[in-house]
C-alpha positions in Angstrom: 0.5 -25.8 -5.1 -0.9 -22.7 -3.6 0.1 -20.2 -1.0 -1.7 -20.6 2.3 -1.2 -16.8 3.3 -2.4 -15.8 0.1 -5.8 -17.3 0.8 -6.3 -15.1 3.8 -6.0 -12.2 1.7 -9.4 -11.0 0.2 -8.4 -10.5 -3.3 -11.9 -10.0 -4.7 -12.6 -6.9 -2.5 -9.4 -5.4 -3.4 -10.0 -5.8 -7.2 -13.5 -4.5 -6.8 -12.1 -1.6 -5.1 -9.6 -0.9 -8.0 -12.3 -1.3 -10.5 -14.7 1.1 -8.8 -12.2 3.8 -8.0 -9.3 3.3 -10.8 -6.6 3.7 -8.4 -5.2 2.2 -5.4 -2.9 3.0 -2.4 -1.5 0.6 0.3 -0.6 1.6 3.6 1.8 -0.4 5.6 3.2 0.1 9.1 6.2 -1.9 8.2 9.3 -0.4 6.2 8.6 -0.2 2.6 11.3 -2.6 1.4 10.2 -6.2 1.6 6.9 -5.6 3.0 3.3 -7.0 2.2 2.5 -3.6 0.1 5.0 -4.9 -2.8 3.1 -8.1 -3.2 -0.4 -6.5 -3.0 0.7 -4.0 -5.6 2.2 -6.6 -7.7 -1.2 -8.6 -7.6 -3.1 -5.5 -8.5 -0.7 -4.6 -11.5 -0.9 -8.1 -12.9 -4.6 -8.5 -12.5 -6.2 -5.0 -12.7 -3.7 -3.1 -14.6 -6.5 -2.2 -17.4 -8.6 -0.7 -14.8 -5.8 1.6 -13.3 -5.8 5.4 -14.1 -2.8 5.9 -12.0 0.1 4.2 -10.4 -0.2 1.9 -7.5 1.0 4.0 -4.5 2.8 2.4 -1.5 3.4 4.3 1.7 5.1 2.8 4.7 7.3 3.7 7.6 10.9 4.9 7.1 13.6 2.6 6.2 15.4 3.0 9.5 15.5 1.4 12.8 12.2 2.0 15.0 12.7 4.6 17.6 11.7 4.5 21.1 10.6 8.0 21.8 7.1 9.4 21.0 8.3 12.3 18.9 10.4 10.2 16.9 8.0 7.5 16.5 5.4 9.8 15.2 8.0 10.8 12.5 8.7 7.2 11.8 5.2 5.9 11.2 3.6 6.8 7.9 0.2 8.6 9.0 1.1 12.2 7.7 2.9 11.0 4.5 -0.3 8.8 4.0 -2.3 11.9 3.9 -0.1 13.7 1.3 0.1 10.5 -1.1 -3.4 10.1 -1.0 -4.0 13.8 -2.1 -1.6 13.5 -4.7 -2.9 10.2 -6.0 -6.6 11.6 -6.1 -5.0 14.5 -8.4 -3.4 11.9 -10.9 
């Protein structure tokens, strides 16, 4: 039995990127726990581990309720944390 949602994911493109760059960073707007980034990270680790030169990095929104004011929402979303995580991964 195959997962229908898994068939919607372009695994070949993800794998080709990992093989080309030897790294992977996954950004998700959802909070970290229980998100799609966990599944994609596991998929990369299982199928492309030998190509990786560093850890698979996941960046997500804060593990807190979604705020309703613009200033707090900007802190909640992972935009700035993504850039920092990417620079750190590139130096790895």
